C-alpha positions as CSV (number, residue, x, y, z in Angstrom):
1,M,-0.2,-0.3,-0.6
2,P,1.8,3.2,-1.3
3,Q,2.5,5.6,1.3
4,Q,0.5,8.6,2.4
5,L,2.7,11.4,2.3
6,K,1.7,14.4,4.2
7,T,1.9,18.5,3.3
8,D,3.9,20.5,4.9
9,K,1.8,22.9,6.5
10,I,4.3,25.3,8.2
11,L,5.6,25.8,4.9
12,F,1.9,26.1,2.7
13,G,0.9,27.9,5.2
14,A,3.7,30.3,5.3
15,V,3.3,30.5,1.4
16,L,-0.6,31.3,1.4
17,V,0.0,34.5,4.3
18,M,3.0,36.0,2.4
19,L,0.5,35.8,-1.1
20,S,-2.7,37.2,0.8
21,F,-0.4,40.0,2.0
22,G,1.6,40.2,-0.9
23,V,-1.6,41.2,-2.7
24,L,-3.0,43.6,0.1
25,I,0.6,46.0,0.2
26,L,0.8,45.2,-3.7
27,Y,-2.7,48.0,-3.7
28,S,-1.9,49.8,-2.0
29,A,1.6,50.2,-3.3
30,S,0.2,50.9,-6.6
31,S,-3.3,51.8,-6.2
32,W,-2.4,55.8,-6.6
33,M,-0.4,56.4,-9.2
34,A,-2.5,53.4,-11.7
35,K,-5.5,56.0,-10.8
36,V,-4.3,59.2,-11.6
37,D,-1.5,57.9,-14.9
38,Q,-4.1,57.5,-18.2
39,R,-2.3,54.9,-19.5
40,Y,-4.3,52.7,-16.3
41,G,-7.2,53.8,-15.4
42,S,-8.3,52.0,-12.8
43,S,-6.4,51.8,-9.0
44,W,-6.7,47.8,-9.6
45,H,-4.8,47.6,-12.7
46,F,-1.6,45.7,-10.8
47,V,-3.7,44.2,-8.8
48,I,-5.9,42.9,-11.2
49,R,-2.8,41.7,-13.4
50,Q,-1.4,40.6,-10.2
51,L,-4.1,38.4,-9.6
52,G,-4.2,36.9,-12.9
53,W,-1.0,35.6,-12.6
54,A,-1.8,34.1,-8.8
55,A,-3.7,32.0,-10.4
56,V,-1.7,30.6,-13.6
57,S,0.9,30.2,-10.7
58,I,-0.6,29.0,-7.3
59,G,-1.9,26.1,-10.3
60,A,1.7,25.4,-11.4
61,M,2.7,25.8,-7.8
62,M,0.1,23.0,-7.4
63,L,1.1,20.8,-10.0
64,L,4.8,20.6,-9.5
65,K,3.4,20.1,-5.6
66,S,1.8,17.3,-6.4
67,T,3.8,15.4,-9.0
68,P,6.8,12.9,-8.0
69,Y,9.5,15.0,-7.8
70,R,11.7,12.0,-9.0
71,K,10.6,13.1,-12.7
72,F,12.8,15.4,-13.1
73,Q,16.0,12.9,-12.1
74,N,15.5,12.4,-16.1
75,R,18.6,13.7,-18.4
76,A,16.6,15.0,-20.8
77,V,14.7,17.0,-18.9
78,A,17.6,18.6,-17.2
79,F,19.2,19.3,-20.3
80,T,16.1,20.1,-22.5
81,T,15.2,22.8,-20.4
82,L,19.1,24.2,-19.9
83,G,19.2,24.5,-23.3
84,V,15.8,25.8,-23.7
85,T,16.3,28.4,-21.7
86,F,19.8,29.5,-22.8
87,L,18.5,30.3,-26.1
88,L,15.5,32.3,-25.0
89,L,17.7,34.5,-23.5
90,V,20.0,34.7,-26.5
91,A,17.0,35.6,-28.0
92,V,15.8,38.2,-25.7
93,Y,19.2,40.1,-26.4
94,F,18.0,40.6,-29.7
95,I,14.5,41.3,-29.1
96,D,14.6,43.8,-26.5
97,T,17.5,45.9,-27.6
98,E,16.8,48.6,-24.9
99,H,16.7,46.3,-21.6
100,H,17.5,42.8,-22.5
101,R,14.7,40.9,-20.6
102,W,11.5,40.8,-22.1
103,L,10.2,38.5,-24.6
104,R,6.4,39.9,-25.0
105,I,3.8,38.0,-26.4
106,G,0.4,40.0,-26.8
107,P,-0.4,42.5,-24.4
108,G,1.8,40.6,-21.8
109,G,5.3,38.8,-22.0
110,F,7.7,37.0,-19.3
111,Q,10.9,36.5,-18.5
112,P,13.7,34.0,-19.3
113,S,15.5,35.8,-16.3
114,E,13.0,34.6,-14.2
115,L,12.2,30.8,-15.9
116,A,16.3,30.0,-15.2
117,K,15.5,30.0,-11.8
118,P,13.6,26.5,-11.0
119,V,15.6,25.5,-14.6
120,L,19.3,25.9,-12.9
121,V,18.4,24.2,-9.7
122,I,16.4,20.6,-11.7
123,F,20.0,21.2,-14.0
124,L,22.1,21.2,-10.5
125,A,20.6,19.1,-8.3
126,F,20.6,16.5,-11.1
127,F,23.8,17.2,-12.2
128,V,25.4,16.7,-8.9
129,A,23.8,13.9,-7.7
130,W,25.0,11.9,-10.7
131,R,27.8,13.7,-10.0
132,G,28.3,13.2,-6.4
133,R,31.0,10.5,-5.9
134,A,33.2,12.1,-8.0
135,I,32.1,16.2,-7.0
136,N,36.2,17.0,-7.1
137,N,36.6,15.7,-10.4
138,T,38.3,18.6,-12.1
139,R,38.0,17.3,-16.0
140,Y,34.1,15.3,-15.4
141,T,32.6,16.9,-13.2
142,L,33.9,20.6,-12.0
143,M,34.5,21.8,-15.8
144,P,31.5,20.9,-17.5
145,A,29.3,22.2,-14.9
146,A,31.4,26.0,-14.8
147,I,30.4,25.4,-18.3
148,S,26.7,24.8,-18.8
149,L,25.9,26.7,-15.4
150,G,28.2,29.7,-16.1
151,L,27.0,29.8,-19.7
152,L,23.1,30.2,-18.1
153,I,24.1,32.8,-15.4
154,S,25.8,34.8,-17.8
155,G,22.9,34.9,-20.1
156,V,21.0,36.2,-17.3
157,A,23.8,38.3,-16.2
158,M,23.5,40.4,-19.7
159,A,20.4,42.3,-18.6
160,D,19.9,41.4,-14.9
161,L,23.0,41.2,-12.2
162,G,21.4,41.0,-8.9
163,T,19.6,37.5,-10.5
164,P,23.2,35.7,-11.1
165,V,24.5,36.6,-8.0
166,I,21.1,34.7,-6.2
167,L,22.0,31.6,-8.7
168,G,25.5,31.8,-8.2
169,A,25.2,31.5,-4.3
170,A,22.7,28.6,-5.1
171,V,25.1,26.6,-6.8
172,L,27.8,27.3,-4.5
173,T,25.6,25.9,-1.8
174,V,24.6,23.0,-3.2
175,F,28.5,21.9,-4.5
176,F,29.2,22.9,-1.1
177,V,27.2,20.5,0.4
178,A,27.5,18.0,-1.8
179,G,31.6,17.9,-1.2
180,M,33.2,20.6,-3.0
181,K,36.4,20.8,-2.1
182,W,37.4,24.3,0.1
183,K,40.0,25.5,-2.5
184,Y,37.7,24.5,-5.1
185,C,35.0,27.1,-3.7
186,L,37.6,29.6,-3.5
187,V,38.2,29.4,-7.1
188,V,34.5,29.0,-8.0
189,A,34.2,32.5,-5.4
190,G,36.8,34.6,-7.1
191,V,36.0,33.7,-10.9
192,G,32.2,35.0,-9.8
193,L,33.7,37.7,-8.4
194,I,35.6,38.8,-11.1
195,G,32.5,37.7,-13.6
196,V,30.6,40.3,-11.6
197,A,33.4,42.8,-11.5
198,V,33.3,42.8,-15.7
199,F,29.9,43.0,-15.1
200,I,29.7,46.2,-13.3
201,W,32.0,48.6,-16.0
202,E,28.8,48.7,-17.4
203,P,28.5,52.7,-17.4
204,Y,25.1,52.6,-15.2
205,R,25.5,49.8,-13.3
206,L,29.4,51.2,-12.7
207,R,27.8,54.4,-11.7
208,R,25.2,52.9,-8.8
209,V,27.7,51.2,-7.4
210,V,30.4,54.0,-7.2
211,S,27.6,55.9,-5.9
212,F,26.6,53.6,-2.8
213,V,30.4,53.3,-1.5
214,D,32.0,56.7,-2.6
215,P,28.7,58.7,-2.7
216,Q,31.0,62.4,-2.2
217,F,33.1,60.4,-4.6
218,K,35.7,61.2,-2.4
219,Y,37.9,58.4,-2.2
220,I,37.4,57.3,-6.3
221,P,40.4,59.8,-7.6
222,L,42.6,58.6,-5.1
223,V,43.0,55.2,-6.5
224,D,41.9,56.2,-10.1
225,P,44.6,59.4,-10.7
226,H,43.9,58.4,-14.8
227,H,40.1,59.2,-14.1
228,L,38.8,55.8,-16.3
229,I,36.2,55.2,-13.1
230,R,35.0,58.5,-13.9
231,D,34.5,58.4,-17.6
232,R,33.5,55.2,-18.0
233,M,30.5,56.6,-15.7
234,N,29.5,59.1,-17.5
235,Q,29.0,57.3,-20.6
236,T,25.6,56.4,-19.9
237,L,22.1,58.4,-20.3
238,R,20.7,57.2,-16.8
239,T,19.4,59.3,-14.3
240,R,23.0,60.9,-12.4
241,D,20.9,60.5,-9.3
242,T,21.7,56.7,-8.5
243,N,20.8,56.9,-5.1
244,Y,17.2,58.7,-5.1
245,Q,14.9,55.7,-4.5
246,L,17.7,54.7,-1.3
247,E,16.9,58.2,0.0
248,Q,13.3,58.2,-0.4
249,S,13.3,54.4,1.3
250,E,15.2,55.3,4.0
251,I,12.4,58.1,4.2
252,A,9.6,55.8,3.9
253,L,11.5,53.5,6.6
254,G,11.9,56.3,9.1
255,A,8.5,57.5,8.9
256,G,6.3,54.0,10.2
257,G,8.4,54.0,13.2
258,A,7.5,50.8,15.5
259,T,3.8,50.2,14.1
260,G,3.6,52.6,11.0
261,V,1.3,55.0,9.5
262,G,-1.6,52.5,8.6
263,L,-2.4,51.0,5.5
264,M,-3.2,52.6,2.6
265,N,-2.0,55.8,4.5
266,G,1.4,55.8,3.3
267,R,3.3,59.4,1.5
268,Q,6.2,57.9,-0.3
269,K,4.1,55.8,-2.7
270,L,3.0,59.1,-4.4
271,L,5.4,59.7,-6.8
272,Y,8.3,59.8,-4.0
273,L,9.8,56.7,-4.1
274,P,10.1,54.8,-7.6
275,F,8.7,51.7,-8.2
276,A,7.4,51.1,-4.6
277,H,5.0,48.1,-6.3
278,T,8.1,47.0,-7.4
279,D,11.8,46.5,-6.4
280,F,11.2,48.9,-2.9
281,I,7.6,47.4,-1.8
282,Y,9.2,46.8,0.9
283,A,9.8,50.2,2.1
284,V,5.5,50.5,1.7
285,V,5.6,47.5,4.3
286,G,7.8,49.4,6.5
287,E,5.9,53.0,6.4
288,E,2.9,51.6,6.7
289,T,2.9,48.8,8.9
290,G,6.0,49.4,11.0
291,M,9.0,47.2,12.0
292,V,6.3,45.1,12.8
293,G,5.5,44.4,10.2
294,A,8.9,44.5,8.6
295,V,10.3,41.8,10.7
296,G,7.0,39.9,10.5
297,V,7.9,39.6,6.3
298,L,11.3,38.6,7.4
299,L,10.1,36.2,9.9
300,G,7.7,34.9,6.7
301,F,10.7,34.1,4.7
302,L,12.6,33.0,7.5
303,A,10.1,30.0,8.0
304,I,10.7,29.4,4.1
305,A,14.2,29.1,5.3
306,W,13.6,26.8,8.0
307,R,11.6,24.5,6.5
308,G,13.5,23.8,3.1
309,L,16.8,23.1,5.7
310,R,15.1,20.9,7.2
311,T,14.0,19.5,4.2
312,A,17.3,19.1,2.6
313,Y,18.3,17.8,6.2
314,R,16.3,15.3,6.3
315,M,15.8,13.8,2.6
316,G,17.2,10.1,2.0
317,D,18.4,10.7,-1.2
318,D,20.5,13.3,-2.8
319,F,18.5,14.5,-6.1
320,G,15.8,15.5,-3.2
321,R,18.4,17.2,-0.9
322,Y,19.7,19.6,-3.6
323,L,16.2,20.3,-5.2
324,A,15.7,21.4,-2.0
325,L,18.3,22.9,-0.7
326,G,18.5,24.8,-4.3
327,A,15.3,25.6,-4.2
328,T,15.4,27.6,-0.4
329,M,18.7,29.2,-1.9
330,V,16.9,30.8,-5.0
331,V,14.0,32.3,-3.1
332,V,15.7,32.8,0.5
333,V,18.6,35.1,-1.0
334,Q,16.1,37.0,-3.5
335,A,14.0,38.0,-0.4
336,L,17.1,38.3,1.6
337,M,18.9,40.7,-1.1
338,N,16.0,42.7,-1.8
339,I,15.7,43.9,1.7
340,S,18.8,44.2,2.0
341,V,18.8,47.3,-0.7
342,V,15.7,48.6,0.8
343,L,17.6,49.0,3.7
344,G,20.5,50.8,1.9
345,M,22.8,47.9,2.7
346,V,23.7,46.6,-0.5
347,P,24.4,48.9,-3.9
348,T,20.6,49.4,-5.8
349,K,19.5,46.1,-7.8
350,G,16.1,45.4,-10.1
351,V,15.3,42.3,-7.6
352,T,12.0,41.9,-6.4
353,L,10.9,40.6,-3.1
354,P,9.5,37.2,-3.4
355,M,5.3,36.6,-3.8
356,M,5.2,40.7,-3.0
357,S,6.4,42.9,-5.7
358,Y,4.3,43.0,-8.4
359,G,5.5,41.1,-11.4
360,G,4.0,38.3,-13.1
361,S,7.5,36.5,-14.0
362,S,8.8,36.7,-11.1
363,L,5.7,35.4,-9.3
364,L,5.9,31.8,-11.2
365,S,9.3,31.2,-10.2
366,T,8.5,32.2,-7.0
367,L,6.0,29.8,-6.9
368,A,7.2,26.8,-9.1
369,L,10.6,26.7,-7.1
370,L,8.3,26.5,-3.5
371,G,5.7,24.0,-5.4
372,M,8.6,21.7,-5.8
373,L,10.1,22.3,-2.5
374,M,6.3,21.4,-1.1
375,N,7.2,18.3,-3.5
376,V,9.9,17.0,-1.6
377,S,8.7,18.3,2.0
378,E,6.1,15.3,1.9
379,H,9.0,12.7,1.8
380,A,11.3,13.9,4.1
381,G,9.8,12.6,7.0
């Protein structure tokens, strides 16, 4: 008689609570802008679109939750999805010549960089479980992994530097847990830092980083006497005030205090804080619900981290362990990165807050990862 599987109620409940609160705070963050902007015409514009994506995303989550996770432990699934995603990343680079992010389908579209998240987690779990006994073999394990995963992450980095950092953290963590030696971990981290430095050399990214570490531009000239960094930064046509978002975010968080100014009563979302309903929605949480709400959101992601790491620890087979670990790392690291940006701890990046920021592709990839995590958790005992 087959074993009856039980849903991880804590994980499932945490996801439902986060989704519900996400819709509520999204309406608060976007309603005024959507109402006054003639392009949208209704205060419900963003919420209605997000609810449509939520229906599709929840369906995908439940499908992946109910599909035996071992069906993904297949060479054809792992390599085919990886190859298709890479081709989509190449295609979007040439199709979306301005941002290199969107593949438009009618009135909507999606971002292949979001598809890369669950695809990378599946491939990573398959590959590491397959080569687990020879994880430190340079020729047959590390080099093939570096080529395949490096190509995918580099493709994502063409448009967005935050997501590659998230994916890189998941890759390094899974390989380390699988037994990769410290010296190889350091090599991977070093190569990753070099890659980040290369992509940061883009003028607008360079300006963001310099404005964060040296806002008064006092120290950069000391290490750059030939003005290479300054000249490179000045090549960008984008806004020169790269700290504006952070300043407005800090004002919002400061205004919230301990308990907030009340839902719908925030002021910074009234066109003072750019992207209040996407990348900086956590600032709206802090302003309207205060430290109580901000800490509550953080605890929600920590609950997901706890159940995900618990699942990985208890799993009896390698593929399930690495699938759970990879999915947990992607979701939680993305959340912590977004929160760190809003709090001014790291330079500004285009990373959404999972289950809260507006964005259909992001919501779909997040719930797909959480669906796989729930699936594995049912087998963890």
